[in-house]
Structures are given as structure tokens and as C-alpha cells.
N, C-alpha and C positions, 0 to 999 in steps of 0.2 A: 301190643294188645291194650295196655293201660295208657299208653301215650295218646291214644285216640278217644279218650273219654269225651262224650259230647259236652260242649260248653254249656248247653242248657241244663244238663244234670248238675254240673258244678255250680252254676248260678242259682239253681233251685235250692240246693243244699246250703249255699251261702246265705240266702235269704232266710231260710228256716233257722239255721244256726244263729244268725244275727238276732232274729226275733226272740228265740229262746234265751240267748245270752242276756239281752236287754230286759226281758221279763224277770230274770233272776238277779238283776243288778250288776251284770258283767258287761264288759265291752270287748269287742273283737278288735284286733289290730287294724288301725285305720288304713294301712297300706293294703288296699284291696287286692292288688296283683299277688303280693306275698301271701296274703290270707287265702286266696283261692288256690295257690299252690299247695298250701297245707291241707286245704279241704280236699283237693285231688288225692293227696296221700291218705286221708281218712277214708275216702271212697274206695281207693285201691285196697287198703287193708280190710275194709268191710267185705269186699268181693273175695279177697284172698283168704281171710281167716273167719269170716262171718261175724266179726266185731271190729269196732273202730279203734284199733290200737293207735297210739300216738305215732305220727309219721316220723318223729325225730328220735325214736328209740327203736332198739332191735326187739322184735316180738319173738316169742317162742313158738307161736302158732297154737299154743294150748291155752284156751281161754281162762281156765282156772289159775294158771300161772301168770297171766297178763292182766288180771282184773284191775290191778293198781295203775295200769297205764292205758286203760280204755278212756278215751276222751269224753268228758273232761276227767283228767287223771286225778288221783288222790293227792297229788303234789301241787295242783293249780293254786289253791288258796294260799298256802304258805309261801309259794313263789311270788304271787301277786303282792302279798304283804311285805316280803323282804326285798324284792327286786323290781316290783312294778310290772312284771311280765311273768307268764308261765314259761316253762322250759323251752317250748318251741315258739313262744311269742305269739301264739294264736290269740290268747287273752291278754289284755293289757289294762293297767290302771288308768284312772282319769288323769293322774299326774303325767303319765307318758303321753296321753292324747293332748294335754294342754302344753306340753313341752317343758314342764317343770322338772322332769326327770328324763334322762336319756336311757335308751335300751342298751344294755350291755350283756355280754356273755355271762351266763349264770351256771353254777354247778348243778349237776344232776343229783336230786335228793333220793332217787331210787336206790334202796340198799342193794348190796350184792345178792345174788341168787341164794346163797347159803343162809344169809340173814333173813331173807324173805321166807324161806322154808321154815326156819326156826320160829319166826313170828306166827306163821300159819298154824303151827302145832301147839302154841300156847292155848291152854284151855281157860276160859273165863269161869271163875267160881260161881256157883249157884247161890241165889238168894231165895230161900224157901218161902219167904213171905209174899213174893210177887205172884199174882195170879197168871200173868202172861210174861213171856220173855220180852225184853226190850231190844229192838232192832235199830241200828244206826246206819244211816247212809254214809258211806265212806267218801262221797264226793262233797256233800254240803253239810253233813252233821245232823241232819234231820233225825229225830228220835220218834219211835212209835212203839207202843206196847200192844202186842197181838200175837196170835199163834205163829204167824209167818210174816215175812216182810211184804210190803205192798208190791204189786207188779211193777209200778212206776212210782218213783219218788214224787210226791206232790209239790216239792219245792224246786228241785233241779232237773226233774224228768229222767234221772238215771234209772236203769232197769233193776229188777229185783236182785240180780246177782251182784250188784254193787253194795248190797247191805251186809252187815256183819252182826252177829249176835253180840249185843253190848252187855246185857245183864241177863 
């Protein structure tokens, strides 16, 4: 079923993702065949779960439990900083593209399920002097003060469910 994804669909997704990545200052892996295989995984996961879970991680199938691994995942930026690539190597740094750094296997930053559940239950203290809550995009760090998070992050285009109440 998924093996027969139309090449046109994969190419269209690739072009959109590349454009969005570059608009946000990011680079996709220059190995286009490899990148398109990852994109195929994102499309499959979108069809399977209704969200684009990282194709290199095991998804629970429950969106609320997988918010941290919806592409671009919460771990992309620290992985790029430390290793020059994200966990699945969809996103790469300029040093990787320029050949100044080699792509190597990197550890998965995603905490074990128990730890993720504990983090989820931690309540952020209230600051009574603020008129509105502050929302933080877990993908790019964008902050905004309003009653609820924006439908789409104006910086990285992540959806509303990728925001957390910051203050």
C-alpha cells in the first residue's frame, strides 16, 4: 500500500519542505534520494497516524504522546548544534554540506517514556502580573503572549499543538 506512493507526491512534498526549511534558515540533507526516502516515511506516518512522526523513531500512534517527535522534532536544533545533523539526518548543517564535518551516528535525545510522562505532568508556576499566558513553540522557541497559541508558528510553521505554556 505505502510502497506505491506516487513519485509526484513525494517530489511535491520535498519541494515544499525544502522551501520551508530554507525560509527558516535550515538545510535539508543534500543526498536527495536519501531525503526523499525520509519524506516517504513522513507521508506514510501522516497517512497512518494523521501526523508526521519522525520516520526514524517508533511512534505510539497517540499524537499527544508523540508531539516531541513530529517533524521537525523537538530535538532537531540541539542535534544540529552538537552533531551537524538531526537524528534521522533529514536536516543538516552548512558544515555537513560543505564537507567540513562528516555525518556520523548520533544518540537519540528522546527521553524514555516514563521520563516524558513525568515532564508532561510538571506544572509551570503562575505569574500573576502577566495579563496573558506566554506560549513557546517547542520546535523553534518562538514566544508569544496571548490567550492561546497561534494556529501556526509564524517562524517555523509548526502547528498549534507544538506549543507549550511557558509562563
